[in-house]
NUPAKOL-963905 format. One record per residue: chain; residue in one letter; x, y, z of N, C-alpha, C in turn. Coordinates in steps of 0.001 Angstrom, whole numbers. Example, Ala and Ser with C-alpha at 12.3 -4.5 7.8 and 13.67 -1.06 7.14 Angstrom:
residues 2
<atom lolum="A" drenza="A" n_xx="13190" n_yy="-5690" n_zz="7800" ca_xx="12300" ca_yy="-4500" ca_zz="7800" c_xx="13200" c_yy="-3300" c_zz="7800"/>
<atom lolum="A" drenza="S" n_xx="12850" n_yy="-2250" n_zz="7080" ca_xx="13670" ca_yy="-1060" ca_zz="7140" c_xx="12900" c_yy="30" c_zz="7870"/>
***
This chain:
residues 127
<atom lolum="A" drenza="V" n_xx="-46707" n_yy="32891" n_zz="-10158" ca_xx="-47803" ca_yy="33479" ca_zz="-9400" c_xx="-47353" c_yy="34840" c_zz="-8899"/>
<atom lolum="A" drenza="Q" n_xx="-48032" n_yy="35867" n_zz="-9372" ca_xx="-47565" ca_yy="37217" ca_zz="-9052" c_xx="-48719" c_yy="38199" c_zz="-9073"/>
<atom lolum="A" drenza="L" n_xx="-48660" n_yy="39166" n_zz="-8166" ca_xx="-49573" ca_yy="40298" ca_zz="-8178" c_xx="-48750" c_yy="41556" c_zz="-8406"/>
<atom lolum="A" drenza="Q" n_xx="-49224" n_yy="42396" n_zz="-9289" ca_xx="-48526" ca_yy="43637" ca_zz="-9602" c_xx="-49444" c_yy="44806" c_zz="-9274"/>
<atom lolum="A" drenza="A" n_xx="-49078" n_yy="45557" n_zz="-8236" ca_xx="-49848" ca_yy="46743" ca_zz="-7863" c_xx="-49246" c_yy="47957" c_zz="-8552"/>
<atom lolum="A" drenza="S" n_xx="-50098" n_yy="48820" n_zz="-9025" ca_xx="-49635" ca_yy="50031" ca_zz="-9695" c_xx="-50681" c_yy="51126" c_zz="-9550"/>
<atom lolum="A" drenza="G" n_xx="-50313" n_yy="52323" n_zz="-9973" ca_xx="-51261" ca_yy="53426" ca_zz="-9979" c_xx="-51035" c_yy="54446" c_zz="-8885"/>
<atom lolum="A" drenza="G" n_xx="-50098" n_yy="54193" n_zz="-8006" ca_xx="-49820" ca_yy="55169" ca_zz="-6966" c_xx="-49205" c_yy="56427" c_zz="-7549"/>
<atom lolum="A" drenza="G" n_xx="-49136" n_yy="57440" n_zz="-6728" ca_xx="-48561" ca_yy="58688" ca_zz="-7179" c_xx="-48769" c_yy="59771" c_zz="-6145"/>
<atom lolum="A" drenza="S" n_xx="-48495" n_yy="60984" n_zz="-6560" ca_xx="-48649" ca_yy="62138" ca_zz="-5679" c_xx="-49835" c_yy="62975" c_zz="-6127"/>
<atom lolum="A" drenza="V" n_xx="-50702" n_yy="63263" n_zz="-5191" ca_xx="-51871" ca_yy="64096" ca_zz="-5471" c_xx="-52048" c_yy="65087" c_zz="-4336"/>
<atom lolum="A" drenza="Q" n_xx="-52850" n_yy="66090" n_zz="-4587" ca_xx="-53188" ca_yy="67034" ca_zz="-3539" c_xx="-54447" c_yy="66593" c_zz="-2810"/>
<atom lolum="A" drenza="T" n_xx="-54667" n_yy="67149" n_zz="-1656" ca_xx="-55871" ca_yy="66866" ca_zz="-881" c_xx="-57101" c_yy="67050" c_zz="-1751"/>
<atom lolum="A" drenza="G" n_xx="-57985" n_yy="66085" n_zz="-1675" ca_xx="-59192" ca_yy="66127" ca_zz="-2497" c_xx="-59073" c_yy="65430" c_zz="-3826"/>
<atom lolum="A" drenza="G" n_xx="-57870" n_yy="65023" n_zz="-4165" ca_xx="-57648" ca_yy="64374" ca_zz="-5450" c_xx="-58081" c_yy="62927" c_zz="-5459"/>
<atom lolum="A" drenza="S" n_xx="-57910" n_yy="62301" n_zz="-6613" ca_xx="-58317" ca_yy="60907" ca_zz="-6810" c_xx="-57179" c_yy="60107" c_zz="-7424"/>
<atom lolum="A" drenza="L" n_xx="-57213" n_yy="58829" n_zz="-7177" ca_xx="-56274" ca_yy="57901" ca_zz="-7788" c_xx="-56980" c_yy="56571" c_zz="-8008"/>
<atom lolum="A" drenza="R" n_xx="-56566" n_yy="55852" n_zz="-9042" ca_xx="-57044" ca_yy="54489" ca_zz="-9238" c_xx="-55860" c_yy="53544" c_zz="-9193"/>
<atom lolum="A" drenza="L" n_xx="-55893" n_yy="52662" n_zz="-8243" ca_xx="-54858" ca_yy="51652" ca_zz="-8115" c_xx="-55294" c_yy="50379" c_zz="-8833"/>
<atom lolum="A" drenza="S" n_xx="-54326" n_yy="49694" n_zz="-9406" ca_xx="-54598" ca_yy="48442" ca_zz="-10108" c_xx="-53807" c_yy="47310" c_zz="-9475"/>
<atom lolum="A" drenza="C" n_xx="-54419" n_yy="46148" n_zz="-9424" ca_xx="-53765" ca_yy="44944" ca_zz="-8911" c_xx="-53944" c_yy="43866" c_zz="-9974"/>
<atom lolum="A" drenza="A" n_xx="-52916" n_yy="43663" n_zz="-10765" ca_xx="-52981" ca_yy="42720" ca_zz="-11876" c_xx="-52310" c_yy="41402" c_zz="-11493"/>
<atom lolum="A" drenza="A" n_xx="-53007" n_yy="40315" n_zz="-11765" ca_xx="-52479" ca_yy="38993" ca_zz="-11430" c_xx="-51903" c_yy="38319" c_zz="-12664"/>
<atom lolum="A" drenza="S" n_xx="-50838" n_yy="37585" n_zz="-12466" ca_xx="-50272" ca_yy="36761" ca_zz="-13533" c_xx="-49933" c_yy="35398" c_zz="-12963"/>
<atom lolum="A" drenza="G" n_xx="-50158" n_yy="34393" n_zz="-13763" ca_xx="-49865" ca_yy="33039" ca_zz="-13323" c_xx="-50996" c_yy="32376" c_zz="-12567"/>
<atom lolum="A" drenza="F" n_xx="-52048" n_yy="33126" n_zz="-12283" ca_xx="-53213" ca_yy="32547" ca_zz="-11632" c_xx="-54392" c_yy="33484" c_zz="-11867"/>
<atom lolum="A" drenza="S" n_xx="-55602" n_yy="32972" n_zz="-11646" ca_xx="-56811" ca_yy="33764" ca_zz="-11875" c_xx="-57314" c_yy="34372" c_zz="-10566"/>
<atom lolum="A" drenza="L" n_xx="-57766" n_yy="35629" n_zz="-10662" ca_xx="-58378" ca_yy="36276" ca_zz="-9501" c_xx="-59849" c_yy="35908" c_zz="-9348"/>
<atom lolum="A" drenza="D" n_xx="-60395" n_yy="35213" n_zz="-10314" ca_xx="-61798" ca_yy="34820" ca_zz="-10233" c_xx="-62041" c_yy="33979" c_zz="-8979"/>
<atom lolum="A" drenza="Y" n_xx="-63146" n_yy="34279" n_zz="-8308" ca_xx="-63564" ca_yy="33524" ca_zz="-7130" c_xx="-62535" c_yy="33537" c_zz="-6007"/>
<atom lolum="A" drenza="R" n_xx="-61733" n_yy="34580" n_zz="-5986" ca_xx="-60810" ca_yy="34763" ca_zz="-4867" c_xx="-61158" c_yy="36037" c_zz="-4126"/>
<atom lolum="A" drenza="A" n_xx="-61036" n_yy="35996" n_zz="-2824" ca_xx="-61110" ca_yy="37231" ca_zz="-2050" c_xx="-59839" c_yy="38032" c_zz="-2320"/>
<atom lolum="A" drenza="V" n_xx="-60026" n_yy="39295" n_zz="-2640" ca_xx="-58895" ca_yy="40186" ca_zz="-2928" c_xx="-59043" c_yy="41431" c_zz="-2067"/>
<atom lolum="A" drenza="G" n_xx="-57953" n_yy="41885" n_zz="-1538" ca_xx="-58014" ca_yy="43059" ca_zz="-684" c_xx="-56908" c_yy="44048" c_zz="-964"/>
<atom lolum="A" drenza="W" n_xx="-57183" n_yy="45264" n_zz="-592" ca_xx="-56184" ca_yy="46330" ca_zz="-610" c_xx="-55877" c_yy="46706" c_zz="832"/>
<atom lolum="A" drenza="F" n_xx="-54604" n_yy="46881" n_zz="1105" ca_xx="-54135" ca_yy="47217" ca_zz="2433" c_xx="-53120" c_yy="48341" c_zz="2299"/>
<atom lolum="A" drenza="R" n_xx="-52856" n_yy="49005" n_zz="3409" ca_xx="-51838" ca_yy="50037" ca_zz="3362" c_xx="-51022" c_yy="50016" c_zz="4645"/>
<atom lolum="A" drenza="R" n_xx="-49841" n_yy="50547" n_zz="4519" ca_xx="-48967" ca_yy="50598" ca_zz="5685" c_xx="-48157" c_yy="51883" c_zz="5647"/>
<atom lolum="A" drenza="V" n_xx="-48138" n_yy="52541" n_zz="6780" ca_xx="-47259" ca_yy="53679" ca_zz="7003" c_xx="-46105" c_yy="53169" c_zz="7854"/>
<atom lolum="A" drenza="S" n_xx="-44918" n_yy="53585" n_zz="7536" ca_xx="-43732" ca_yy="53123" ca_zz="8243" c_xx="-43911" c_yy="53261" c_zz="9752"/>
<atom lolum="A" drenza="G" n_xx="-43673" n_yy="52176" n_zz="10471" ca_xx="-43783" ca_yy="52204" ca_zz="11917" c_xx="-45177" c_yy="51931" c_zz="12439"/>
<atom lolum="A" drenza="Q" n_xx="-46131" n_yy="51790" n_zz="11543" ca_xx="-47502" ca_yy="51530" ca_zz="11956" c_xx="-47952" c_yy="50160" c_zz="11464"/>
<atom lolum="A" drenza="E" n_xx="-49043" n_yy="49682" n_zz="12016" ca_xx="-49573" ca_yy="48395" ca_zz="11604" c_xx="-50259" c_yy="48504" c_zz="10242"/>
<atom lolum="A" drenza="R" n_xx="-50290" n_yy="47385" n_zz="9562" ca_xx="-50995" ca_yy="47323" ca_zz="8285" c_xx="-52481" c_yy="47571" c_zz="8509"/>
<atom lolum="A" drenza="E" n_xx="-53089" n_yy="48259" n_zz="7574" ca_xx="-54497" ca_yy="48665" ca_zz="7697" c_xx="-55263" c_yy="48183" c_zz="6471"/>
<atom lolum="A" drenza="T" n_xx="-56435" n_yy="47630" n_zz="6691" ca_xx="-57280" ca_yy="47209" ca_zz="5575" c_xx="-57933" c_yy="48415" c_zz="4932"/>
<atom lolum="A" drenza="V" n_xx="-57887" n_yy="48481" n_zz="3627" ca_xx="-58488" ca_yy="49582" ca_zz="2882" c_xx="-59797" c_yy="49142" c_zz="2228"/>
<atom lolum="A" drenza="S" n_xx="-59811" n_yy="47964" n_zz="1658" ca_xx="-61016" ca_yy="47466" ca_zz="1010" c_xx="-60824" c_yy="46008" c_zz="619"/>
<atom lolum="A" drenza="C" n_xx="-61944" n_yy="45277" n_zz="521" ca_xx="-61907" ca_yy="43888" ca_zz="62" c_xx="-63073" c_yy="43639" c_zz="-877"/>
<atom lolum="A" drenza="I" n_xx="-62883" n_yy="42657" n_zz="-1752" ca_xx="-63966" ca_yy="42207" ca_zz="-2615" c_xx="-64057" c_yy="40701" c_zz="-2483"/>
<atom lolum="A" drenza="G" n_xx="-65275" n_yy="40220" n_zz="-2274" ca_xx="-65477" ca_yy="38827" ca_zz="-1915" c_xx="-65325" c_yy="37848" c_zz="-3064"/>
<atom lolum="A" drenza="S" n_xx="-65259" n_yy="36576" n_zz="-2697" ca_xx="-64972" ca_yy="35538" ca_zz="-3676" c_xx="-66205" c_yy="35063" c_zz="-4433"/>
<atom lolum="A" drenza="V" n_xx="-67397" n_yy="35235" n_zz="-3872" ca_xx="-68578" ca_yy="34631" ca_zz="-4475" c_xx="-69369" c_yy="35608" c_zz="-5327"/>
<atom lolum="A" drenza="D" n_xx="-69805" n_yy="36708" n_zz="-4731" ca_xx="-70753" ca_yy="37587" ca_zz="-5415" c_xx="-70298" c_yy="39037" c_zz="-5450"/>
<atom lolum="A" drenza="E" n_xx="-68998" n_yy="39239" n_zz="-5365" ca_xx="-68436" ca_yy="40597" ca_zz="-5453" c_xx="-68894" c_yy="41502" c_zz="-4313"/>
<atom lolum="A" drenza="T" n_xx="-69291" n_yy="40900" n_zz="-3213" ca_xx="-69568" ca_yy="41708" ca_zz="-2034" c_xx="-68313" c_yy="42476" c_zz="-1659"/>
<atom lolum="A" drenza="T" n_xx="-68503" n_yy="43725" n_zz="-1257" ca_xx="-67356" ca_yy="44569" ca_zz="-937" c_xx="-67352" c_yy="44951" c_zz="532"/>
<atom lolum="A" drenza="Y" n_xx="-66179" n_yy="45281" n_zz="991" ca_xx="-65997" ca_yy="45710" ca_zz="2380" c_xx="-65140" c_yy="46960" c_zz="2384"/>
<atom lolum="A" drenza="Y" n_xx="-65582" n_yy="47941" n_zz="3172" ca_xx="-64804" ca_yy="49157" ca_zz="3379" c_xx="-64813" c_yy="49479" c_zz="4863"/>
<atom lolum="A" drenza="P" n_xx="-63685" n_yy="49709" n_zz="5451" ca_xx="-63704" ca_yy="50187" ca_zz="6834" c_xx="-64257" c_yy="51606" c_zz="6864"/>
<atom lolum="A" drenza="D" n_xx="-64627" n_yy="52052" n_zz="8043" ca_xx="-65294" ca_yy="53355" ca_zz="8151" c_xx="-64494" c_yy="54484" c_zz="7511"/>
<atom lolum="A" drenza="H" n_xx="-63197" n_yy="54455" n_zz="7663" ca_xx="-62403" ca_yy="55575" ca_zz="7172" c_xx="-62322" c_yy="55622" c_zz="5640"/>
<atom lolum="A" drenza="M" n_xx="-62786" n_yy="54581" n_zz="4979" ca_xx="-62761" ca_yy="54569" ca_zz="3511" c_xx="-64156" c_yy="54565" c_zz="2901"/>
<atom lolum="A" drenza="K" n_xx="-65196" n_yy="54423" n_zz="3700" ca_xx="-66555" ca_yy="54406" ca_zz="3163" c_xx="-66874" c_yy="55723" c_zz="2484"/>
<atom lolum="A" drenza="G" n_xx="-67431" n_yy="55638" n_zz="1289" ca_xx="-67778" ca_yy="56826" ca_zz="532" c_xx="-66603" c_yy="57475" c_zz="-169"/>
<atom lolum="A" drenza="R" n_xx="-65422" n_yy="56969" n_zz="47" ca_xx="-64239" ca_yy="57566" ca_zz="-590" c_xx="-63481" c_yy="56579" c_zz="-1449"/>
<atom lolum="A" drenza="S" n_xx="-64010" n_yy="55382" n_zz="-1588" ca_xx="-63300" ca_yy="54394" ca_zz="-2394" c_xx="-64271" c_yy="53380" c_zz="-2970"/>
<atom lolum="A" drenza="T" n_xx="-63867" n_yy="52795" n_zz="-4092" ca_xx="-64660" ca_yy="51758" ca_zz="-4750" c_xx="-63710" c_yy="50677" c_zz="-5232"/>
<atom lolum="A" drenza="I" n_xx="-63961" n_yy="49451" n_zz="-4812" ca_xx="-63168" ca_yy="48329" ca_zz="-5283" c_xx="-63973" c_yy="47581" c_zz="-6330"/>
<atom lolum="A" drenza="S" n_xx="-63291" n_yy="47121" n_zz="-7363" ca_xx="-63986" ca_yy="46408" ca_zz="-8437" c_xx="-63045" c_yy="45386" c_zz="-9053"/>
<atom lolum="A" drenza="R" n_xx="-63656" n_yy="44432" n_zz="-9750" ca_xx="-62882" ca_yy="43365" ca_zz="-10370" c_xx="-63207" c_yy="43297" c_zz="-11852"/>
<atom lolum="A" drenza="D" n_xx="-62185" n_yy="43208" n_zz="-12680" ca_xx="-62346" ca_yy="43009" ca_zz="-14129" c_xx="-61810" c_yy="41615" c_zz="-14441"/>
<atom lolum="A" drenza="T" n_xx="-62709" n_yy="40678" n_zz="-14644" ca_xx="-62274" ca_yy="39294" ca_zz="-14854" c_xx="-61545" c_yy="39129" c_zz="-16180"/>
<atom lolum="A" drenza="D" n_xx="-61921" n_yy="39914" n_zz="-17184" ca_xx="-61241" ca_yy="39806" ca_zz="-18489" c_xx="-59786" c_yy="40217" c_zz="-18390"/>
<atom lolum="A" drenza="K" n_xx="-59527" n_yy="41219" n_zz="-17568" ca_xx="-58153" ca_yy="41715" ca_zz="-17415" c_xx="-57445" c_yy="41093" c_zz="-16212"/>
<atom lolum="A" drenza="N" n_xx="-58168" n_yy="40237" n_zz="-15479" ca_xx="-57585" ca_yy="39579" ca_zz="-14310" c_xx="-56977" c_yy="40610" c_zz="-13357"/>
<atom lolum="A" drenza="T" n_xx="-57752" n_yy="41644" n_zz="-13110" ca_xx="-57258" ca_yy="42794" ca_zz="-12343" c_xx="-58347" c_yy="43265" c_zz="-11381"/>
<atom lolum="A" drenza="V" n_xx="-57912" n_yy="43688" n_zz="-10210" ca_xx="-58806" ca_yy="44337" ca_zz="-9245" c_xx="-58360" c_yy="45787" c_zz="-9109"/>
<atom lolum="A" drenza="Y" n_xx="-59334" n_yy="46669" n_zz="-9099" ca_xx="-59045" ca_yy="48093" ca_zz="-9030" c_xx="-59515" c_yy="48668" c_zz="-7692"/>
<atom lolum="A" drenza="L" n_xx="-58847" n_yy="49721" n_zz="-7285" ca_xx="-59300" ca_yy="50507" ca_zz="-6145" c_xx="-59322" c_yy="51963" c_zz="-6574"/>
<atom lolum="A" drenza="Q" n_xx="-60508" n_yy="52481" n_zz="-6734" ca_xx="-60654" ca_yy="53901" ca_zz="-7064" c_xx="-60818" c_yy="54652" c_zz="-5751"/>
<atom lolum="A" drenza="M" n_xx="-59967" n_yy="55618" n_zz="-5524" ca_xx="-60027" ca_yy="56395" ca_zz="-4296" c_xx="-60341" c_yy="57853" c_zz="-4628"/>
<atom lolum="A" drenza="Y" n_xx="-61207" n_yy="58443" n_zz="-3836" ca_xx="-61651" ca_yy="59811" ca_zz="-4043" c_xx="-61353" c_yy="60630" c_zz="-2788"/>
<atom lolum="A" drenza="D" n_xx="-61423" n_yy="61948" n_zz="-2966" ca_xx="-61318" ca_yy="62849" ca_zz="-1818" c_xx="-60165" c_yy="62440" c_zz="-902"/>
<atom lolum="A" drenza="L" n_xx="-59021" n_yy="62266" n_zz="-1492" ca_xx="-57878" ca_yy="61800" ca_zz="-729" c_xx="-57406" c_yy="62860" c_zz="262"/>
<atom lolum="A" drenza="K" n_xx="-56908" n_yy="62363" n_zz="1392" ca_xx="-56452" ca_yy="63228" ca_zz="2473" c_xx="-54991" c_yy="62892" c_zz="2789"/>
<atom lolum="A" drenza="P" n_xx="-54281" n_yy="63816" n_zz="3426" ca_xx="-52884" ca_yy="63515" ca_zz="3787" c_xx="-52748" c_yy="62233" c_zz="4605"/>
<atom lolum="A" drenza="D" n_xx="-53745" n_yy="61916" n_zz="5424" ca_xx="-53692" ca_yy="60679" ca_zz="6218" c_xx="-53747" c_yy="59423" c_zz="5356"/>
<atom lolum="A" drenza="D" n_xx="-54098" n_yy="59563" n_zz="4101" ca_xx="-54122" ca_yy="58417" ca_zz="3193" c_xx="-52738" c_yy="58100" c_zz="2634"/>
<atom lolum="A" drenza="T" n_xx="-51782" n_yy="58945" n_zz="2927" ca_xx="-50425" ca_yy="58716" ca_zz="2457" c_xx="-49879" c_yy="57419" c_zz="3057"/>
<atom lolum="A" drenza="A" n_xx="-49469" n_yy="56500" n_zz="2188" ca_xx="-49002" ca_yy="55184" ca_zz="2641" c_xx="-48535" c_yy="54394" c_zz="1429"/>
<atom lolum="A" drenza="V" n_xx="-47942" n_yy="53254" n_zz="1704" ca_xx="-47691" ca_yy="52273" ca_zz="656" c_xx="-48890" c_yy="51335" c_zz="620"/>
<atom lolum="A" drenza="Y" n_xx="-49469" n_yy="51197" n_zz="-543" ca_xx="-50667" ca_yy="50378" ca_zz="-706" c_xx="-50287" c_yy="49032" c_zz="-1334"/>
<atom lolum="A" drenza="Y" n_xx="-50826" n_yy="47985" n_zz="-750" ca_xx="-50556" ca_yy="46633" ca_zz="-1216" c_xx="-51865" c_yy="45941" c_zz="-1573"/>
<atom lolum="A" drenza="C" n_xx="-51787" n_yy="45036" n_zz="-2531" ca_xx="-52942" ca_yy="44183" ca_zz="-2768" c_xx="-52572" c_yy="42751" c_zz="-2411"/>
<atom lolum="A" drenza="A" n_xx="-53585" n_yy="41994" n_zz="-2063" ca_xx="-53379" ca_yy="40596" ca_zz="-1707" c_xx="-54572" c_yy="39787" c_zz="-2164"/>
<atom lolum="A" drenza="A" n_xx="-54318" n_yy="38565" n_zz="-2555" ca_xx="-55378" ca_yy="37667" ca_zz="-2977" c_xx="-55291" c_yy="36383" c_zz="-2167"/>
<atom lolum="A" drenza="D" n_xx="-56440" n_yy="35882" n_zz="-1781" ca_xx="-56434" ca_yy="34592" ca_zz="-1099" c_xx="-55868" c_yy="33541" c_zz="-2041"/>
<atom lolum="A" drenza="S" n_xx="-55110" n_yy="32634" n_zz="-1508" ca_xx="-54453" ca_yy="31642" ca_zz="-2349" c_xx="-55408" c_yy="30553" c_zz="-2815"/>
<atom lolum="A" drenza="V" n_xx="-56650" n_yy="30568" n_zz="-2307" ca_xx="-57622" ca_yy="29539" ca_zz="-2661" c_xx="-58808" c_yy="30185" c_zz="-3365"/>
<atom lolum="A" drenza="Q" n_xx="-59244" n_yy="29602" n_zz="-4464" ca_xx="-60487" ca_yy="30031" ca_zz="-5091" c_xx="-61652" c_yy="29436" c_zz="-4308"/>
<atom lolum="A" drenza="S" n_xx="-62649" n_yy="30284" n_zz="-4054" ca_xx="-63775" ca_yy="29844" ca_zz="-3240" c_xx="-65071" c_yy="30296" c_zz="-3895"/>
<atom lolum="A" drenza="P" n_xx="-65544" n_yy="29589" n_zz="-4912" ca_xx="-66738" ca_yy="30025" ca_zz="-5643" c_xx="-68045" c_yy="29766" c_zz="-4912"/>
<atom lolum="A" drenza="S" n_xx="-68054" n_yy="28921" n_zz="-3909" ca_xx="-69318" ca_yy="28608" ca_zz="-3245" c_xx="-69365" c_yy="29055" c_zz="-1790"/>
<atom lolum="A" drenza="Y" n_xx="-68223" n_yy="29298" n_zz="-1197" ca_xx="-68163" ca_yy="29769" ca_zz="186" c_xx="-67578" c_yy="31166" c_zz="173"/>
<atom lolum="A" drenza="Q" n_xx="-68357" n_yy="32117" n_zz="694" ca_xx="-67930" ca_yy="33516" ca_zz="625" c_xx="-66732" c_yy="33791" c_zz="1526"/>
<atom lolum="A" drenza="L" n_xx="-65674" n_yy="34208" n_zz="907" ca_xx="-64552" ca_yy="34780" ca_zz="1634" c_xx="-64513" c_yy="36245" c_zz="1266"/>
<atom lolum="A" drenza="L" n_xx="-64627" n_yy="37111" n_zz="2220" ca_xx="-64714" ca_yy="38534" ca_zz="1920" c_xx="-63334" c_yy="39165" c_zz="1751"/>
<atom lolum="A" drenza="C" n_xx="-62437" n_yy="38863" n_zz="2645" ca_xx="-61082" ca_yy="39393" ca_zz="2568" c_xx="-60103" c_yy="38221" c_zz="2562"/>
<atom lolum="A" drenza="P" n_xx="-58939" n_yy="38423" n_zz="1977" ca_xx="-57950" ca_yy="37339" ca_zz="1984" c_xx="-57620" c_yy="36914" c_zz="3414"/>
<atom lolum="A" drenza="R" n_xx="-57464" n_yy="35638" n_zz="3602" ca_xx="-57163" ca_yy="35122" ca_zz="4933" c_xx="-55702" c_yy="35341" c_zz="5259"/>
<atom lolum="A" drenza="G" n_xx="-55446" n_yy="35595" n_zz="6496" ca_xx="-54120" ca_yy="36047" ca_zz="6908" c_xx="-52989" c_yy="35102" c_zz="6598"/>
<atom lolum="A" drenza="N" n_xx="-53231" n_yy="33817" n_zz="6635" ca_xx="-52115" ca_yy="32895" ca_zz="6448" c_xx="-52116" c_yy="32217" c_zz="5092"/>
<atom lolum="A" drenza="L" n_xx="-52951" n_yy="32696" n_zz="4191" ca_xx="-53030" ca_yy="32048" ca_zz="2880" c_xx="-53034" c_yy="33067" c_zz="1758"/>
<atom lolum="A" drenza="E" n_xx="-52352" n_yy="34150" n_zz="1938" ca_xx="-52414" ca_yy="35234" ca_zz="974" c_xx="-51264" c_yy="35230" c_zz="-13"/>
<atom lolum="A" drenza="V" n_xx="-51562" n_yy="35739" n_zz="-1193" ca_xx="-50542" ca_yy="36022" ca_zz="-2197" c_xx="-50427" c_yy="37534" c_zz="-2265"/>
<atom lolum="A" drenza="W" n_xx="-49276" n_yy="38058" n_zz="-1984" ca_xx="-49098" ca_yy="39498" ca_zz="-1895" c_xx="-48389" c_yy="40052" c_zz="-3121"/>
<atom lolum="A" drenza="G" n_xx="-48760" n_yy="41278" n_zz="-3472" ca_xx="-48023" ca_yy="42010" ca_zz="-4491" c_xx="-47105" c_yy="43022" c_zz="-3822"/>
<atom lolum="A" drenza="Q" n_xx="-46219" n_yy="43620" n_zz="-4622" ca_xx="-45372" ca_yy="44670" ca_zz="-4061" c_xx="-46229" c_yy="45917" c_zz="-3884"/>
<atom lolum="A" drenza="G" n_xx="-45797" n_yy="46850" n_zz="-3142" ca_xx="-46607" ca_yy="48018" ca_zz="-2846" c_xx="-46467" c_yy="49110" c_zz="-3887"/>
<atom lolum="A" drenza="T" n_xx="-47420" n_yy="50029" n_zz="-3827" ca_xx="-47363" ca_yy="51230" ca_zz="-4652" c_xx="-47597" c_yy="52413" c_zz="-3728"/>
<atom lolum="A" drenza="L" n_xx="-46765" n_yy="53425" n_zz="-3854" ca_xx="-46785" ca_yy="54543" ca_zz="-2922" c_xx="-47813" c_yy="55587" c_zz="-3324"/>
<atom lolum="A" drenza="V" n_xx="-48633" n_yy="55965" n_zz="-2358" ca_xx="-49593" ca_yy="57055" ca_zz="-2535" c_xx="-49187" c_yy="58182" c_zz="-1592"/>
<atom lolum="A" drenza="T" n_xx="-49011" n_yy="59355" n_zz="-2145" ca_xx="-48643" ca_yy="60528" ca_zz="-1348" c_xx="-49678" c_yy="61610" c_zz="-1579"/>
<atom lolum="A" drenza="V" n_xx="-50276" n_yy="62066" n_zz="-494" ca_xx="-51288" ca_yy="63114" ca_zz="-583" c_xx="-50767" c_yy="64334" c_zz="159"/>
<atom lolum="A" drenza="S" n_xx="-50642" n_yy="65423" n_zz="-535" ca_xx="-50124" ca_yy="66643" ca_zz="54" c_xx="-51258" c_yy="67608" c_zz="364"/>
<atom lolum="A" drenza="S" n_xx="-51036" n_yy="68399" n_zz="1400" ca_xx="-52084" ca_yy="69360" ca_zz="1807" c_xx="-51931" c_yy="70682" c_zz="1075"/>
***
C-alpha cells in the first residue's frame, strides 16, 4: 500500500504545476483523497480534497480559482493542477487517501486518523 506524489519543481510567480498522486497496492476509487502542504515550522495546511462518492471537491479560500483536483480511475491517480502560483505556495506537498473506501457515504477529505500518506514533493515558487 503506497502513495507516490510527484510533479513538484521550481517555477516563477504566475507559473503552473501539476502534481500527481499515484496509488499502488490499493484502489483510490471511492476514497476521499486530499492534497496538503507543509512549510518547515508551520502547521500542515489543506490544499484540496476530492470526495469519495461523487467527486465533490473542496478548496480552501487561498486555493479557490487557482487549483483543480481530479481523479483518473484508470491510472489510479489523483492530480492537482495549480495555476498562478505565488511564493507563498512554496512548500512540500503531500497527498493522502482515506484508508476506507466509502462509495455510499460521502467523505470529502481523508480522515485524520485513518489516512494513507505518500512522501512529499517540493514546490518552489520564486518571485
